[in-house]
C-alpha positions in Angstrom: 87.8 138.6 22.5 91.4 140.5 22.8 92.6 142.7 25.5 95.5 145.0 24.5 97.2 146.7 28.0 99.1 149.7 27.1 101.7 150.7 29.9 101.1 154.3 31.3 104.9 154.8 32.5 108.3 152.3 32.5 109.0 150.1 29.6 107.9 147.1 27.8 108.0 143.7 29.9 109.9 141.2 27.6 110.9 143.8 25.4 115.2 142.6 24.7 116.4 146.1 26.2 113.9 146.4 29.2 116.4 144.1 31.5 119.1 146.6 30.9 117.4 149.7 31.0 116.0 148.5 34.6 119.4 147.1 35.5 121.1 150.5 34.5 117.7 152.6 37.0 118.7 150.4 39.9 122.5 150.2 39.7 122.1 154.3 39.5 119.5 154.0 42.4 121.9 151.5 44.1 124.9 154.1 43.5 123.0 157.5 44.7 121.2 156.0 48.1 121.8 153.0 49.2 125.7 153.6 49.1 124.8 156.2 51.6 123.3 154.0 54.2 126.5 151.9 53.6 128.7 154.4 54.0 127.3 155.5 57.3 127.4 151.5 58.6 123.9 151.7 58.6 123.6 148.5 56.8 126.7 146.5 57.1 125.4 143.7 53.4 123.7 144.6 50.7 123.0 142.5 48.3 121.2 142.8 45.0 120.0 140.2 42.1 118.0 141.8 39.5 115.1 143.1 42.2 115.6 140.6 44.6 117.5 142.4 47.5 119.2 140.8 50.7 120.3 143.8 53.3 121.9 142.9 56.7 121.9 145.7 59.1 122.7 146.0 62.9 119.3 146.7 64.6 121.3 149.0 67.3 122.5 151.3 64.7 119.1 151.8 62.6 115.7 149.9 62.2 113.6 148.1 59.2 111.1 150.9 59.4 113.7 153.8 59.4 115.4 151.7 56.1 111.7 151.1 54.5 110.5 154.7 54.9 114.1 155.6 53.6 113.6 154.1 50.4 110.4 154.3 49.8 110.9 157.5 49.8 113.3 157.7 46.6 111.5 157.2 43.6 107.3 157.2 43.9 107.3 154.1 41.5 109.8 151.8 43.7 108.2 150.6 47.0 110.1 148.2 49.5 108.6 145.0 50.5 110.5 143.4 53.2 110.5 139.4 54.2 111.1 139.7 57.8 113.9 136.9 59.2 112.2 134.2 61.1 114.4 131.9 63.4 117.5 134.1 62.3 116.7 132.6 58.8 115.7 134.2 55.7 114.9 133.4 52.0 116.9 134.9 49.5 116.6 134.0 45.9 116.3 130.2 46.0 118.5 129.9 49.3 118.0 129.7 52.8 120.4 132.1 54.7 120.8 131.5 58.6 122.7 133.4 60.6 124.8 131.7 63.2 126.3 133.7 65.8 128.5 135.7 63.9 128.4 133.6 60.7 126.3 133.4 57.7 124.8 130.0 56.6 123.4 129.2 53.3 121.5 126.4 52.4 118.7 125.4 49.6 115.4 127.0 49.8 112.2 125.0 49.4 108.9 126.3 49.4 106.3 125.0 51.7 104.6 123.1 49.0 107.3 121.6 47.5 106.3 118.0 46.4 110.2 116.8 45.4 108.5 115.0 42.5 109.7 115.5 38.8 108.5 114.2 35.1 108.5 110.3 35.2 110.0 108.8 32.5 107.3 106.7 31.1 104.6 109.9 31.4 103.8 111.4 27.5 106.0 114.2 27.9 108.5 115.1 25.1 112.1 113.3 26.0 113.6 116.7 26.2 111.2 118.1 28.9 112.6 114.9 30.8 116.2 115.9 30.0 115.9 118.8 30.9 114.2 118.4 34.0 117.2 115.8 34.9 119.8 118.2 33.6 118.0 120.8 36.2 118.7 118.6 39.1 122.2 117.3 38.0 123.2 120.9 38.1 121.3 122.0 41.0 122.8 119.4 42.9 126.7 120.5 42.0 125.1 124.5 42.7 124.7 123.9 45.9 126.3 125.3 49.0 128.6 122.9 50.9 127.2 121.8 53.9 127.7 123.5 57.6 130.9 122.0 59.0 
């Protein structure tokens, strides 16, 4: 049995051009709407990687509900799903960003269910898979932010 999914709008997921068109749309979206919040100093920092956004703002000038309402009204098909700060920290991509007085500190983010295990070298996995896992851990170790001083 086969199922065929026909999207009613948008572009095909996995199409070679879909990421380029999405980035063009989001750049236009940022420039036309988010820039206004930055210019008004409502948002102090706005960083976007693909569709993940980190926004830092002063709660005495604007609140999350106002930002959420503003962004969700801009386009019918874009909805902001905020992740709230807990204990002055928030997870963004593979980092935990913590506010320490007037500085931001970045550390590696570990999901609550992480096991810190990798493929056993004596397992039946292909050697390419084992080496890829090993290279990933080495690369990750070299790309971590430096520890706080």
